[in-house]
KEKETI-101628 format. One record per atom (N, C-alpha, C): residue in one letter; x, y, z. Coordinates in steps of 0.1 Angstrom, whole numbers, plus 5000, padded with zeros to 4 digits. Each point is the difference from the previous one (the first is absolute). Layout:
N
AXYZ ...
END
This chain:
89
X509949145094 X498850014992 X499849874992 X501049944995 X499949884992 X499449885009 X500450005013 X499449895008 X498550025002 X499650125002 X498650035001 X499249974988 X500650034988 X499349964988 X500049854998 X501149945003 X500049854999 X498949945009 X499850055012 X499049955009 X498650024994 X499850124994 X498750024994 X499749914988 X501149984992 X499849914988 X499849865004 X500649955011 X499949875005 X498749975009 X499250105001 X498849995008 X500250015015 X501250055005 X500350015014 X499750145005 X499150084994 X499750135004 X499049995012 X499950105008 X499050005011 X498649994994 X499149935007 X498749984995 X499350144998 X499350014988 X499350124997 X500850104992 X501349974999 X500950104992 X500049954986 X499750094991 X500149984986 X500850114993 X501149964994 X500850094993 X499550024986 X499550124997 X499550034987 X501150034990 X500950085004 X501150044992 X501150075008 X501250014995 X501050095005 X500050124991 X499950125007 X500050124992 X501350075001 X500650034989 X501350064999 X499850144995 X500550105008 X499850144995 X501450054997 X500250064988 X501350044995 X500550115009 X501350005003 X500650105009 X500750114992 X500049994987 X500650104992 X499449994986 X500050114992 X499649984986 X500949924991 X499549954989 X500949944991 X500049855001 X500949934992 X500149865000 X500649955013 X499649875003 X500649945012 X501349944996 X500949995010 X501349944997 X499849854998 X500849934993 X499949864997 X499949915012 X500850045011 X499949925012 X498650005006 X499450125000 X498650005005 X499049934991 X500250014987 X499149924991 X500149855003 X501249955003 X500249865003 X499349965013 X500150095010 X499349975012 X498550004999 X499550094991 X498550004997 X499649874994 X500849954991 X499749874993 X499949895010 X500950005010 X500049905010 X498750015008 X499650125004 X498850035008 X498849944992 X500050044987 X498849964991 X499949844999 X501149935002 X499949865000 X499349945012 X499950085011 X499449965012 X498650065003 X499850124996 X498850085003 X499750094989 X498750044999 X499650114990 X500750135004 X500550074990 X500750135003 X499350114992 X499850115006 X499450124993 X501050115002 X500350074989 X501050115001 X499350134998 X500450105008 X499550144999 X501150084996 X499850094990 X501250084995 X500350115010 X501150074998 X500450125007 X498950115000 X499650055011 X499050105001 X500750125008 X500550104993 X500750105007 X499350075012 X498750024998 X499250065011 X500049925013 X500149874999 X500049925012 X501350025009 X501050054993 X501350025007 X499850115011 X499250094998 X499750115009 X498749995007 X499349894998 X498749995006 X498950074994 X500250054988 X499050074992 X499149904993 X498950054995 X499149924992 X500350024985 X500249904992 X500350024986 X498850044993 X500250084989 X498850044992 X499449894992 X500949914996 X499549884992 X500649885007 X499249895002 X500549885005 X500349904989 X501049925002 X500349904989 X499049895000 X499849944988 X499049904999 X500349875008 X501249985004 X500349895009 X499250005013 X499750125004 X499250015013 X498649964998 X499550014987 X498649944997 X500149855002 X501049944995 X500249855002 X500149965014 X500750085008 X500149975015 X498650015006 X499350114997 X498750025006 X499149884997 X500049954987 X499249894996 X500449875008 X501349985002 X500649895007 X499449995014 X500050115007 X499550005014 X498650045002 X499350014989 X498550025000 X499750155004 X500950094998 X499750145002 X499850084988 X499850125001 X499850094989 X500750135003 X500550064989 X500650145002 X498950105001 X500250095009 X499050115003 X500650134997 X499250094993 X500450144998 X501250014991 X500350124997 X501250024991 X501349995008 X500849914995 X501449985006 X500049945013 X498949945005 X500049945013 X499749854999 X500649935009 X499849855000 X499549975014 X499049915001 X499549965013 X500549865003 
END
């Protein structure tokens, strides 16, 4: 992954490809281990990073009753909008 990010940062990405952000979705509730936080800092030095917290309903493929505000920011980033209760387009 670091080679691909380096290529994007150096302008060696395929024509027409724009990296808006790397989206990291938490795989468990709670704080991240220090090692992961360090890796995220490295990623942030190369590309924009957006984090999404742990959403228990996603683990089983269910729709959460309330979506975290971080998804609003992602929708704005990609020019989309959230539709309906608990749904993201």
